[in-house]
C-alpha positions in Angstrom: -5.3 31.2 -54.8 -2.3 32.3 -52.8 -0.3 35.5 -53.6 3.4 35.4 -52.8 6.2 37.9 -53.0 7.4 38.8 -49.5 7.7 37.4 -46.0 6.4 39.8 -43.4 8.8 39.3 -40.5 10.3 41.6 -37.9 12.6 43.3 -40.5 12.0 44.3 -44.1 14.7 42.1 -45.5 12.2 40.8 -48.0 11.9 44.2 -49.6 14.4 43.4 -52.3 14.9 45.0 -55.7 14.2 41.8 -57.5 10.7 41.1 -56.2 9.1 38.0 -57.6 5.9 39.8 -58.6 7.5 42.4 -60.8 7.5 40.7 -64.2 8.5 37.2 -63.2 11.8 37.6 -64.9 15.0 36.0 -63.5 18.6 36.2 -64.6 19.5 32.8 -66.1 22.7 32.6 -64.2 20.9 33.3 -61.0 18.2 30.8 -61.8 20.8 28.1 -62.3 22.5 28.9 -59.0 19.1 29.0 -57.2 18.1 25.6 -58.7 21.3 23.9 -57.5 21.4 25.6 -54.1 17.7 25.2 -53.3 17.7 21.6 -54.5 20.7 20.8 -52.2 19.1 22.6 -49.3 15.8 20.7 -49.7 17.6 17.3 -50.0 19.6 18.0 -46.8 16.3 17.9 -45.0 14.4 15.3 -47.1 17.2 12.8 -46.6 16.1 12.7 -42.9 12.9 11.2 -44.2 14.7 8.8 -46.5 14.0 10.6 -49.8 15.2 13.4 -52.1 14.4 15.4 -55.2 16.1 15.6 -58.6 14.2 18.4 -60.4 12.9 21.1 -58.1 9.9 22.2 -60.3 8.9 18.7 -61.2 9.3 16.8 -57.9 7.1 19.2 -56.0 4.2 19.3 -58.5 2.1 16.6 -56.7 2.6 18.4 -53.3 3.6 15.1 -51.5 7.4 15.9 -51.1 6.6 19.5 -50.5 4.4 18.5 -47.5 7.0 16.1 -46.3 9.7 18.8 -46.5 7.6 21.1 -44.3 7.0 18.3 -41.8 10.7 17.6 -41.5 11.9 21.2 -41.1 9.0 22.2 -38.8 8.7 19.0 -36.7 4.9 19.2 -37.0 2.4 17.0 -38.7 0.5 18.4 -41.7 -3.0 17.4 -42.8 -3.3 14.0 -44.4 -2.2 14.3 -48.1 -4.3 13.1 -51.1 -2.8 10.0 -52.8 -4.7 10.3 -56.1 -2.9 11.2 -59.4 -5.4 13.6 -60.7 -4.7 17.3 -61.0 -7.3 18.1 -58.3 -5.5 15.9 -55.9 -2.2 17.6 -56.6 -3.7 21.1 -56.2 -5.2 20.0 -52.9 -1.8 18.8 -51.5 0.0 22.0 -52.6 -2.8 24.1 -51.0 -2.3 22.2 -47.7 1.4 23.1 -47.9 0.6 26.7 -48.7 -1.9 26.8 -45.8 0.7 25.6 -43.4 3.2 28.2 -44.6 0.6 30.9 -44.2 -0.2 29.6 -40.6 3.4 30.4 -39.7 2.9 34.1 -40.4 4.0 34.2 -44.0 2.1 36.5 -46.4 2.2 35.1 -49.9 1.6 37.3 -53.0 1.0 36.4 -56.6 1.3 32.6 -56.5 -1.2 29.8 -56.3 -1.2 26.0 -56.2 -1.9 25.9 -59.9 1.6 27.5 -60.8 3.4 24.9 -58.6 1.4 22.0 -60.1 2.0 23.3 -63.6 5.8 23.2 -62.9 6.4 27.0 -63.0 10.1 27.1 -62.2 10.2 30.8 -61.1 7.2 30.4 -58.8 8.5 27.2 -57.4 11.9 28.8 -56.6 10.2 31.8 -55.1 8.1 29.5 -52.8 11.2 27.5 -51.7 13.1 30.8 -51.0 10.1 31.9 -48.8 10.4 28.5 -46.9 14.2 29.0 -46.5 13.6 32.5 -45.1 11.0 31.4 -42.7 12.6 28.2 -41.3 16.4 28.8 -41.8 17.0 32.5 -41.7 14.2 34.3 -39.8 15.3 32.9 -36.4 18.9 34.0 -36.7 19.5 36.7 -34.2 22.8 38.6 -33.4 22.9 41.6 -31.1 19.3 42.6 -31.5 19.4 42.2 -35.3 17.7 39.3 -37.0 17.3 37.4 -40.3 19.4 38.8 -43.2 21.0 41.6 -41.1 21.7 39.2 -38.3 23.3 36.7 -40.6 25.4 39.4 -42.2 26.5 40.7 -38.8 27.4 37.2 -37.7 29.5 36.7 -40.8 31.3 40.0 -40.3 32.0 39.2 -36.6 33.4 35.8 -37.3 35.6 36.9 -40.3 36.8 40.1 -38.8 40.3 38.8 -37.7 41.1 37.4 -41.2 43.1 39.5 -43.7 41.6 40.1 -47.2 38.1 39.2 -46.0 35.5 42.0 -46.0 32.0 40.8 -45.9 29.5 43.6 -46.8 26.8 41.7 -48.7 25.7 38.3 -49.9 27.0 38.4 -53.5 30.4 39.8 -54.5 31.9 39.7 -51.0 32.0 35.9 -51.4 33.4 35.5 -54.9 37.0 34.9 -53.8 36.0 32.1 -51.5 38.1 33.4 -48.5 34.8 34.3 -46.6 33.7 30.6 -46.6 37.2 29.4 -45.6 37.4 32.0 -42.8 34.1 30.8 -41.3 35.3 27.2 -41.3 38.8 28.1 -39.9 37.3 30.3 -37.2 35.3 27.3 -35.8 37.3 24.3 -37.0 40.9 25.5 -37.5 42.2 21.9 -37.9 40.2 21.5 -41.2 41.8 24.3 -43.3 45.3 25.7 -43.4 44.2 29.3 -43.9 47.7 30.7 -44.2 48.2 28.9 -47.5 45.1 30.4 -49.2 45.5 33.2 -51.8 43.0 35.8 -52.7 43.9 35.5 -56.4 42.9 31.9 -56.5 39.2 31.9 -55.9 38.5 28.5 -57.6 40.8 26.7 -55.1 39.4 28.7 -52.2 35.8 28.0 -53.1 36.3 24.3 -53.9 38.3 23.8 -50.6 35.5 25.4 -48.6 32.8 23.4 -50.4 34.6 20.1 -50.1 35.5 20.5 -46.4 32.0 21.6 -45.5 30.5 18.6 -47.2 32.9 16.1 -45.8 33.4 17.3 -42.2 30.4 19.6 -41.4 27.6 17.7 -43.1 26.8 20.7 -45.2 25.8 19.6 -48.8 27.5 21.3 -51.7 24.9 23.8 -52.8 27.1 26.0 -55.1 29.5 25.5 -58.0 32.8 27.5 -57.9 32.6 28.0 -61.6 29.2 29.7 -61.4 30.3 32.0 -58.7 33.6 33.0 -60.3 32.0 33.3 -63.8 29.1 35.5 -62.6 29.7 39.2 -62.1 27.2 39.3 -59.3 26.4 35.8 -57.7 22.8 35.2 -56.7 22.2 36.6 -53.3 19.5 34.1 -52.3 21.8 31.1 -53.1 24.6 32.7 -51.1 22.4 33.4 -48.1 20.9 29.9 -48.2 24.4 28.3 -48.2 25.8 30.7 -45.5 22.8 30.0 -43.2 23.8 26.3 -43.2 27.2 27.4 -41.8 25.5 29.5 -39.1 23.3 26.6 -38.0 26.1 24.1 -38.1 28.4 26.2 -35.9 25.8 27.7 -33.6 24.9 24.1 -32.5 28.1 23.6 -30.6 26.9 25.6 -27.6 23.5 24.0 -27.8 25.1 20.5 -27.7 26.9 21.3 -24.5 23.6 22.7 -23.0 21.7 19.6 -24.2 24.4 17.3 -22.7 24.1 19.0 -19.3 20.3 18.7 -19.4 20.5 15.0 -20.2 23.0 14.4 -17.4 20.7 16.1 -14.9 17.7 14.1 -16.1 19.5 10.8 -16.1 21.0 11.4 -12.6 17.5 12.1 -11.2 16.1 9.0 -12.9 19.0 6.7 -11.6 18.4 8.0 -8.0 14.6 7.3 -8.4 15.2 3.8 -9.7 17.3 3.0 -6.7 14.6 4.3 -4.4 12.0 2.1 -6.2 14.2 -1.0 -5.9 14.7 -0.3 -2.2 10.9 0.1 -1.7 10.2 -3.2 -3.7 12.7 -5.1 -1.5 11.4 -3.7 1.8 7.8 -4.4 0.7 8.7 -7.9 -0.4 10.4 -8.7 2.9 7.5 -7.3 5.0 4.9 -9.2 2.9 6.9 -12.4 3.2 7.1 -12.1 7.0 3.3 -11.5 7.1 2.8 -14.4 4.7 4.8 -16.7 7.1 3.2 -15.3 10.3 -0.5 -15.5 9.3 -0.6 -19.3 8.9 1.0 -19.6 12.4 -1.7 -17.3 13.8 -4.4 -19.1 11.9 -3.4 -22.5 13.2 -6.3 -23.6 15.4 -5.1 -27.1 16.1 -5.9 -27.5 19.8 -3.5 -29.2 22.4 -4.6 -31.9 24.7 -3.1 -30.5 27.9 -3.2 -27.2 29.8 0.6 -27.1 29.8 0.8 -27.3 26.0 -1.7 -24.5 25.6 0.1 -22.4 28.2 3.3 -22.7 26.1 1.4 -21.6 23.0 0.2 -18.5 25.0 3.8 -17.8 26.1 4.9 -18.1 22.4 2.2 -15.6 21.5 3.4 -13.2 24.2 7.0 -13.4 22.8 5.6 -12.6 19.3 3.8 -9.5 20.6 6.8 -8.3 22.6 9.8 -9.3 20.5 8.8 -10.1 16.9 6.0 -7.7 15.9 7.3 -4.3 17.2 10.3 -4.2 14.7 7.9 -5.1 11.9 5.6 -2.2 12.9 8.6 0.1 12.6 9.4 -1.4 9.2 5.8 -0.8 8.0 6.0 2.8 9.1 9.4 3.3 7.4 8.0 1.8 4.3 5.2 4.3 4.1 7.6 7.1 4.8 10.0 6.0 2.0 7.0 5.7 -0.4 5.8 9.2 0.4 9.4 10.6 0.0 9.8 8.8 -3.3 6.5 10.1 -4.6 7.5 13.7 -3.6 10.8 13.4 -5.4 9.1 12.1 -8.5 6.6 14.9 -8.5 9.4 17.5 -8.0 11.3 16.1 -11.0 8.2 16.0 -13.1 8.1 12.2 -13.2 5.0 10.1 -13.1 3.9 8.7 -9.8 5.6 5.4 -8.8 3.4 2.4 -9.1 4.9 -0.6 -7.2 4.7 -4.1 -8.5 1.3 -5.8 -8.3 0.5 -6.7 -4.8 3.1 -4.3 -3.3 1.1 -1.1 -3.1 0.9 0.6 0.3 -2.8 -0.3 0.3 -1.8 -4.0 -0.3 0.6 -3.9 2.6 -2.1 -2.2 4.8 -4.6 -4.9 3.8 -2.0 -7.7 4.5 -1.3 -6.0 7.9 -5.0 -5.9 8.6 -5.3 -9.6 7.9 -2.3 -10.2 10.2 -3.9 -8.2 13.0 -7.3 -9.9 12.4 -5.6 -13.3 12.6 -3.7 -12.1 15.7 -6.8 -11.0 17.5 -8.6 -14.2 16.6 -5.6 -16.3 17.7 -5.5 -14.7 21.2 -9.2 -15.2 21.7 -8.9 -18.8 20.6 -6.0 -19.4 23.0 -7.9 -18.0 25.9 -11.0 -20.0 24.9 -9.0 -23.1 24.6 -7.5 -22.6 28.0 -10.9 -22.2 29.5 -12.1 -25.2 27.6 -9.2 -27.4 28.8 -9.8 -26.1 32.4 -13.4 -27.0 32.1 -12.6 -30.4 30.6 -10.1 -31.3 33.3 -12.7 -30.4 35.9 -15.4 -32.5 34.2 -13.0 -35.4 33.6 -12.1 -35.5 37.2 -15.7 -35.3 38.2 -16.6 -38.1 35.8 -13.9 -40.3 37.3 -15.0 -39.7 40.8 -18.7 -40.4 40.1 -17.8 -43.4 38.0 -15.6 -44.8 40.7 -18.3 -44.4 43.3 -20.9 -46.0 41.1 -18.6 -48.9 40.1 -17.8 -49.5 43.8 -21.5 -49.5 44.5 -22.4 -51.9 41.7 -19.6 -54.3 42.5 -21.1 -57.7 43.3 -24.7 -56.6 42.6 -25.1 -58.7 39.5 -23.9 -61.9 41.4 -26.3 -61.0 44.3 -29.3 -60.6 42.0 -28.5 -63.8 40.2 -28.5 -66.0 43.5 -31.2 -68.5 43.8 -31.0 -68.7 47.6 -34.8 -68.2 47.9 -35.3 -71.7 46.6 -33.9 -73.4 49.8 -34.6 -70.7 52.2 -37.0 -70.9 55.1 -40.1 -68.8 55.3 -38.4 -66.2 57.4 -35.4 -66.2 55.0 -37.8 -65.7 52.1 -39.4 -62.8 53.8 -36.0 -61.4 54.6 -34.9 -61.8 51.0 -38.0 -60.0 49.7 -37.5 -57.1 52.0 -33.9 -57.0 51.2 -34.8 -56.8 47.5 -37.2 -54.0 48.1 -34.5 -52.1 49.9 -32.1 -52.8 47.0 -34.7 -51.4 44.5 -34.9 -48.3 46.6 -31.2 -48.0 46.6 -31.1 -48.7 42.9 -33.6 -45.8 42.3 -31.5 -43.6 44.5 -28.5 -44.3 42.2 -30.4 -43.5 39.0 -29.5 -39.8 39.4 -25.8 -40.6 39.7 -25.9 -42.7 36.5 -27.7 -39.9 34.7 -25.1 -37.4 35.9 -22.3 -39.7 34.6 -23.9 -39.9 31.2 -24.5 -36.1 31.1 -20.8 -35.4 32.0 -19.7 -37.9 29.3 -21.9 -36.1 26.8 -20.5 -32.7 27.7 -17.0 -34.0 27.4 -17.8 -35.2 23.9 -19.3 -31.9 23.0 -16.2 -30.1 24.3 -14.0 -32.4 22.2 -12.1 -34.0 25.1 -9.0 -35.7 23.9 -9.6 -38.9 25.9 -13.3 -39.1 24.9 -13.0 -42.7 23.6 -12.0 -44.1 27.0 -14.7 -41.9 28.7 -17.3 -43.2 26.3 -16.2 -46.8 26.8 -16.4 -46.5 30.6 -19.8 -44.7 30.4 -21.1 -47.4 28.1 -20.0 -50.1 30.4 -21.8 -48.3 33.3 -25.0 -47.9 31.3 -24.9 -51.5 30.0 -24.3 -52.7 33.6 -27.1 -50.4 34.8 -29.5 -51.9 32.3 -28.5 -55.4 33.3 -29.0 -54.5 36.9 -32.5 -53.2 36.1 -33.3 -56.4 34.2 -31.9 -58.7 36.9 -33.7 -56.7 39.6 -37.0 -57.0 37.8 -36.4 -60.8 37.3 -35.6 -61.4 41.0 -38.5 -59.2 42.1 -40.9 -61.4 40.1 -39.4 -64.6 41.6 -39.8 -63.3 45.1 -43.3 -62.1 44.5 -44.3 -65.5 43.3 -43.4 -67.0 46.7 -44.6 -64.0 48.7 -47.7 -65.8 49.8 -45.6 -68.5 51.4 -43.6 -66.0 53.4 -44.4 -64.1 56.6 -43.8 -60.6 57.3 -40.2 -60.0 57.9 -39.1 -58.1 61.0 -40.4 -54.6 60.6 -37.5 -53.2 62.5 -34.9 -54.6 60.0 -37.1 -53.2 57.2 -37.4 -49.8 58.9 -33.6 -49.8 59.5 -32.9 -50.6 55.9 -35.4 -48.0 54.6 -34.0 -45.2 56.7 -30.3 -46.2 56.5 -30.2 -46.3 52.7 -31.3 -42.7 52.1 -29.1 -41.5 54.9 -26.2 -43.5 53.5 -26.9 -41.9 50.1 -27.0 -38.4 51.7 -23.6 -39.0 53.3 -22.1 -40.3 50.1 -23.5 -37.2 48.3 -22.1 -35.0 51.1 -18.7 -36.6 50.8 -18.8 -36.2 47.1 -19.8 -32.5 47.3 -17.1 -31.8 50.0 -14.4 -33.4 47.8 -15.7 -31.8 44.6 -13.2 -29.4 42.9 -14.4 -25.9 42.1 -13.4 -23.1 39.6 -14.2 -19.5 40.3 -13.1 -16.2 38.7 -14.5 -13.6 41.1 -14.8 -12.9 44.8 -18.6 -13.0 44.4 -18.4 -16.6 43.2 -16.2 -17.8 46.0 -18.5 -16.0 48.5 -21.4 -17.8 47.0 -19.7 -21.2 47.6 -18.8 -20.2 51.1 -22.4 -19.3 51.8 -23.6 -22.6 50.5 -21.0 -24.4 52.6 -22.2 -22.6 55.7 -25.7 -23.6 54.9 -24.6 -27.2 54.6 -22.9 -27.1 58.0 -26.1 -25.8 59.5 -27.9 -29.1 58.5 -25.3 -31.3 60.3 -27.1 -31.3 63.7 -30.3 -32.6 62.1 -28.4 -35.2 60.2 -26.7 -36.3 63.4 -30.2 -36.8 65.0 -31.2 -38.9 62.0 -28.0 -41.0 62.4 -28.7 -41.6 66.1 -32.3 -42.6 65.2 -31.1 -45.1 62.6 -28.5 -46.5 65.1 -31.4 -46.7 67.7 -33.3 -49.0 65.3 -30.3 -51.2 64.9 -29.9 -51.4 68.7 -33.6 -52.2 69.0 -33.1 -55.1 66.5 -30.1 -56.4 68.5 -32.1 -56.3 71.7 -35.0 -58.3 70.2 -32.6 -60.9 68.7 -31.0 -61.2 72.1 -34.2 -61.3 74.0 -36.0 -63.8 71.8 -33.0 -65.7 70.6 -33.8 -65.2 66.9 -31.5 -67.1 64.6 -30.6 -64.2 62.3 -26.8 -64.8 61.9 -26.2 -61.3 63.1 -26.9 -59.5 59.9 -29.8 -57.5 58.5 -31.3 -59.4 55.7 -32.8 -56.3 54.0 -29.7 -54.2 53.6 -25.9 -54.4 53.5 -25.6 -51.1 55.4 -24.5 -51.6 58.9 -24.0 -49.2 61.8 -20.2 -49.3 61.5 -20.4 -48.2 57.9 -22.7 -45.3 58.8 -20.5 -44.2 61.7 -17.4 -44.4 59.4 -19.0 -42.3 56.7 -20.3 -39.9 59.3 -16.8 -39.5 60.7 -15.5 -39.0 57.1 -18.0 -36.2 56.5 -17.0 -34.5 59.8 -13.3 -34.8 58.7 -14.0 -33.3 55.2 -15.8 -30.2 56.5 -12.7 -28.4 57.9 -10.8 -29.4 54.8 -13.4 -27.7 52.7 -13.3 -24.6 54.9 -9.5 -24.4 54.4 -9.9 -24.7 50.6 -12.5 -22.0 50.4 -10.3 -19.7 52.6 -7.3 -20.2 50.2 -9.5 -19.6 47.1 -10.9 -16.5 48.7 -7.3 -15.2 49.3 -6.5 -16.0 45.6 -9.5 -14.1 44.3 -8.6 -11.1 46.5 -5.1 -11.1 44.9 -6.7 -11.3 41.5 -8.9 -8.3 42.4 -5.8 -6.4 43.4 -4.2 -7.2 40.0 -7.3 -6.0 38.2 -7.4 -2.7 40.1 -3.6 -2.2 39.6 -3.9 -2.7 35.8 -7.1 -0.6 35.6 -5.5 2.3 37.5 -2.7 2.6 34.9 -4.8 1.8 31.8 -7.4 4.5 32.8 -4.5 7.0 32.7 -2.5 5.8 29.7 -5.6 5.3 27.4 -6.8 9.0 27.6 -3.2 10.2 27.4 -2.7 8.4 24.1 -6.1 9.8 22.8 -5.1 13.3 23.9 -1.7 13.0 22.1 -3.4 11.9 18.9 -5.7 14.9 19.0 -2.8 17.3 19.7 -0.8 15.9 16.8 -3.9 16.4 14.6 -4.1 20.1 15.7 -0.4 20.7 15.2 -0.5 19.3 11.6 -3.0 21.9 10.5 -1.9 24.9 12.5 0.5 27.5 11.1 2.8 28.6 13.9 6.3 29.6 12.8 8.3 28.3 9.8 8.2 24.7 8.6 11.6 24.1 10.4 10.0 25.4 13.6 7.1 23.1 13.2 9.5 20.2 12.4 11.6 21.0 15.5 8.4 21.1 17.6 7.2 17.8 16.2 10.5 16.1 16.9 10.5 17.3 20.5 6.9 16.1 20.7 8.0 12.7 19.3 10.8 12.5 21.9 8.3 13.2 24.7 6.1 10.4 23.4 9.0 7.9 23.2 9.9 8.8 26.8 6.5 7.6 27.8 7.4 4.0 26.6 8.4 2.8 30.1 4.9 3.2 31.4 3.6 1.1 28.5 6.1 -1.6 29.4 5.1 -1.4 33.0 1.5 -1.9 31.9 2.6 -4.9 29.8 4.1 -6.4 32.9 0.9 -6.0 34.9 -1.0 -7.5 32.0 1.3 -10.5 31.9 0.6 -11.0 35.7 -3.1 -10.9 35.0 -2.9 -13.5 32.2 -0.7 -15.8 34.3 -3.4 -15.6 37.0 -6.0 -16.6 34.3 -8.0 -13.4 34.8 -10.3 -13.0 31.9 -12.3 -9.8 32.7 -11.8 -6.5 34.5 -14.9 -4.5 35.4 -12.7 -1.6 36.6 -11.7 -0.4 33.2 -12.9 -0.4 29.6 -9.3 -0.5 28.3 -7.7 -3.8 27.3 -4.0 -4.3 26.7 -4.9 -4.7 23.0 -6.6 -1.3 23.0 -3.5 0.3 24.6 -1.1 -1.5 22.1 -3.1 -0.5 19.0 -3.4 3.1 20.3 0.4 3.3 21.1 1.3 1.9 17.6 -1.1 4.3 15.9 0.4 7.2 18.0 4.0 6.4 16.9 2.9 5.9 13.3 0.9 9.2 13.3 3.8 11.3 14.7 6.2 9.7 12.2 3.9 10.3 9.3 3.3 13.9 10.4 7.0 14.6 10.6 7.5 13.1 7.2 4.7 15.3 5.8 6.5 18.5 7.1 9.9 17.2 5.7 8.2 16.7 2.3 6.8 20.2 2.5 10.3 21.6 3.2 11.6 19.5 0.3 8.9 20.9 -2.0 9.5 24.5 -0.8 13.3 24.3 -1.3 13.0 22.6 -4.6 10.4 24.9 -6.0 11.6 28.1 -4.4 8.4 28.7 -2.5 8.5 31.3 0.2 7.2 30.7 3.7 4.5 33.3 3.1 3.4 31.4 0.0 3.2 28.2 2.0 1.2 30.0 4.7 -1.1 31.3 2.0 -1.6 27.8 0.5 -2.2 26.3 4.0 -4.8 29.1 4.9 -6.7 28.6 1.6 -6.6 24.8 2.1 -7.9 25.0 5.7 -10.6 27.4 4.8 -12.2 24.9 2.4 -11.5 21.8 4.4 -14.9 21.5 6.1 -17.2 18.6 6.8 -20.2 20.3 5.1 -22.3 19.2 2.1 -19.3 19.0 -0.3 -20.4 21.9 -2.5 -19.9 25.7 -2.4 -22.7 28.3 -2.7 -22.3 31.7 -4.2 -21.4 33.4 -0.8 -18.8 30.7 -0.2 -17.3 31.2 -3.6 -17.2 35.0 -3.0 -15.4 34.4 0.3 -13.0 32.0 -1.5 -12.0 34.9 -3.8 -11.2 37.0 -0.8 -8.9 34.0 0.1 -6.2 35.0 2.6 -8.2 37.7 4.2 -10.5 35.1 5.8 -10.0 34.7 9.6 -9.5 31.0 10.0 -8.5 31.2 13.6 -12.1 31.4 14.6 -13.3 28.6 12.3 -14.6 25.9 14.6 -15.2 23.5 11.8 -13.5 20.1 12.1 -10.5 19.9 9.8 -9.2 16.6 8.5 -6.1 17.7 6.6 -7.6 16.6 3.2 -10.1 18.0 0.7 -12.7 16.2 -1.3 -12.8 16.8 -5.0 -15.5 19.5 -4.9 -13.8 21.5 -2.2 -10.5 21.3 -4.0 -12.1 22.5 -7.2 -13.6 25.5 -5.4 -10.2 26.3 -3.8 -8.5 26.3 -7.2 -11.1 28.7 -8.6 -10.6 31.0 -5.6 -6.9 31.5 -6.5 -7.5 32.3 -10.1 -8.1 29.1 -12.0 -10.8 29.2 -14.6 -11.8 25.5 -14.5 -14.1 23.6 -16.9 -14.9 20.0 -16.3 -12.2 18.7 -18.6 -9.5 20.9 -17.1 -10.6 20.1 -13.5 -10.5 16.3 -14.4 -6.9 16.8 -15.7 -5.8 18.6 -12.4 -7.5 15.9 -10.3 -5.6 13.2 -12.2 -2.4 15.0 -11.1 -3.2 15.6 -7.4 -5.2 12.3 -7.0 -3.5 9.7 -9.2 -5.0 6.8 -7.1 -8.6 8.2 -7.6 -9.3 8.2 -3.9 -11.6 11.3 -4.3 -9.6 13.3 -1.8 -6.8 15.9 -2.1 -4.1 16.0 0.6 -2.3 19.2 1.5 1.0 17.8 0.1 -0.6 17.2 -3.3 -2.2 20.7 -3.1 1.3 22.2 -2.5 2.9 20.1 -5.3 0.2 21.3 -7.7 0.4 25.0 -6.8 4.3 24.9 -6.9 4.3 23.1 -10.2 2.3 25.8 -11.9 5.0 28.4 -11.2 8.2 26.3 -11.5 10.2 25.4 -14.6 10.7 21.6 -14.9 12.1 19.4 -17.5 9.7 17.8 -20.0 10.0 15.0 -22.4 10.0 17.4 -25.4 12.9 19.3 -23.9 14.9 16.2 -23.4 14.0 15.0 -26.9 15.1 18.3 -28.4 18.4 18.1 -26.5 19.1 14.6 -27.9 18.3 15.9 -31.4 20.9 18.6 -31.0 23.5 15.9 -29.9 22.4 13.8 -32.9 23.1 16.6 -35.4 19.3 17.0 -36.2 19.0 13.3 -37.1 16.0 11.2 -36.0 18.4 8.8 -34.3 21.7 9.0 -32.4 24.8 6.8 -32.4 26.7 5.3 -29.4 29.8 7.3 -30.3 27.9 10.5 -30.3 26.6 9.7 -26.8 30.0 8.9 -25.5 31.4 12.1 -27.0 28.9 14.4 -25.4 28.0 12.6 -22.1 29.9 11.3 -19.1 30.8 7.7 -19.5 28.4 6.2 -16.9 25.4 8.1 -18.2 26.3 7.4 -21.8 26.4 3.7 -21.0 23.1 4.1 -19.2 21.5 5.6 -22.3 23.0 3.0 -24.7 21.8 0.1 -22.5 18.2 1.4 -22.4 17.7 3.0 -25.8 15.8 0.7 -28.3 17.3 0.3 -31.9 16.0 3.0 -34.3 13.9 1.4 -37.1 13.0 4.4 -39.3 13.6 4.5 -43.0 16.8 6.5 -42.5 18.3 4.1 -40.0 21.9 3.1 -40.1 23.7 0.3 -38.3 23.9 1.0 -34.6 21.2 3.8 -34.7 19.4 4.3 -31.4 15.9 5.6 -30.8 16.3 8.6 -28.5 12.7 9.7 -29.0 11.0 6.7 -27.4 13.7 6.8 -24.7 12.8 10.4 -23.8 9.1 9.7 -23.8 9.7 6.7 -21.5 11.5 8.9 -19.0 8.2 10.8 -18.4 5.6 8.1 -18.9 4.8 4.4 -18.1 8.2 2.8 -18.3 10.3 -0.1 -17.0 13.3 2.2 -16.6 
């Protein structure tokens, strides 16, 4: 049961002589005026919800429209109403409405829900008057007076310049109608010709005011001229209710201008941010497209068949590293800077963080860039390996051709010789000679077995290394192997035939046999020596060429012994010639056991002696080349060993600068830019090192024991150095932008930085009691002596402890909310910039969606929708068109043609939106 008679506000304007709890009596004329006025006032608000009342004591009995009226005029949601038709349901709904009135500070006396449900007119009118006082009159304030006194003072000030108008109360002062006309003329002089009004014609004055207010000011007609003129003392409550509508109608003009300015500001910021988002999307798309086109080129591992083609690929790769990639590195760095700047502006304007299109996040670009560099590194390694492989293949192919040519020359005619049947008609001495000759051939055949195996092994290796001309190599190798098998079979067959007739033969001349047996190995040794002396070689270090030179010297040391063997063999031949001449042996002048003759041995020996100095010269030239390569290695290493540590030192210095607090932000920014200039001036040394590196690659130098730095290390370090200094400068610029936009002093920034650094430690990630106590001491902590490593970011626990230290009382839910602000990407870390943004946001006044929505509501004349003409009347043309193009049609029950939904538009400005 609620009691209701007075509203306990700032003033005692409810202490009236006609209190509702006296005897519940009401003058019939006053009751009639209140019924009409209160009904019209209620309908002026209920029509916003698409409904109205006809009988004030009947239509509020079920409490449904009463709750709806309170929701409309307060802008708040009440408890869910009961939809039943029983009395208990109606009483419940009325009690919910009375509870809401009481929650607004209204003390109700002598009235309960049962009187309203029973249709008690006096109690219902009293309740409606209380609602009017609370929501239409209480907030009126003029020169430190409020409510009734404030409204009266406002009327007196507005009508002061008008003759015959003397407003002293809210009853008889308004009977002649001139007060209403004066209020309208003061604010809208074009609506009433005040000079034609007469004090002795109240009916005309009142009807003129009521009609103009209803037609042009959207103030419903709450009074009847006849009732006011025909009553000695008009009802004060009815007059106050109607006059308050004039106050709210005219006081909204200044609010409309303020609301329009706020909307213009918000829309300008939103348009600028949209342009920045479009620029980011385009730059990100272009960079990702370039990466997408480049990676397949770097991942192409289709080998070339020639060294020249692979060298051209290597040159193309060098052009890519020198000419094409550096601008893209700069674009990537600029993209990150633009992204950080955009996020800072969005935070400063209280907008949500910018989320790029799918696949265009900074992390996506970094991942794509990582894939590019991975493909780039793999591509360079593949190029060098392919060059090594082709170099090895060319060497093996040439070696295969040399050995195959020697073998084919040796096997030429052997099959025809083994297929002869000369032993069938030969004499005994000829048979013996043929048998010995065949034995010598078998020895020679066995000696060539190693060469055939070498040929097959080289062919196998060429196949394993994917030699481009492997089919022809395989075919030639197969022919040699097939021929070798045929020679073996033919040799076995001839040997068996000769053995069958061996008993018929006499021992062949031992000297011929001895000559053949000694000449054949020596001949093979000379052929092997010539092959080795003509063999090409590949070395990459001085040690390797020195090893070859040592082996060559050892070979030259064996030449005297070989010469003795040659003379011994030639002595055997001379012995044979002497015997033939002495005993007149019919031998036809040839050795039947071998095809080797002294002339061939001498010719090959001379060839060996001729090749030795040529080999000496080749080794000397290669030794000189390796010395030059060693000079190039040392030249590159000397520079790389200086540049590498220099880059590392600069990276560490930048890290220290970014967390130290020396001077103002502008001083730090100037220092960093000078530091950046000194770094850029170091670029010629990097270019000089690139030139030395190119000389090394052109010389096909693949390792360098004099330094641990490769050109790739230097390039990556240099690129990281440029990116780091640019990112650090951007961070300082964003701090300046935050400071200027939020009005933060340098001392506050230093205080924020000190607190941040104090808790930025690589410890366990939690704070004990002593650490928390030190946190409360905050800026009194001497951070200059803190030797802990600082990374420039906090993890979640350290950030939470830091917030507590500066006065935040954080529960888990509140801390989760703050972390969602400072760490929208859920990385688990808090950067100093996010820390600054949060601390500044807590003390700065920024626009909100509710403020923008309220501003639109003012422009719309308190409607739930707004029309295009209203936007064009209050806003500049470009921003009015911007709103019209983006506002969705309003679909509420009170919608009219062309109605636009400014509520969803305002919410979208500060939430997930396509705007």
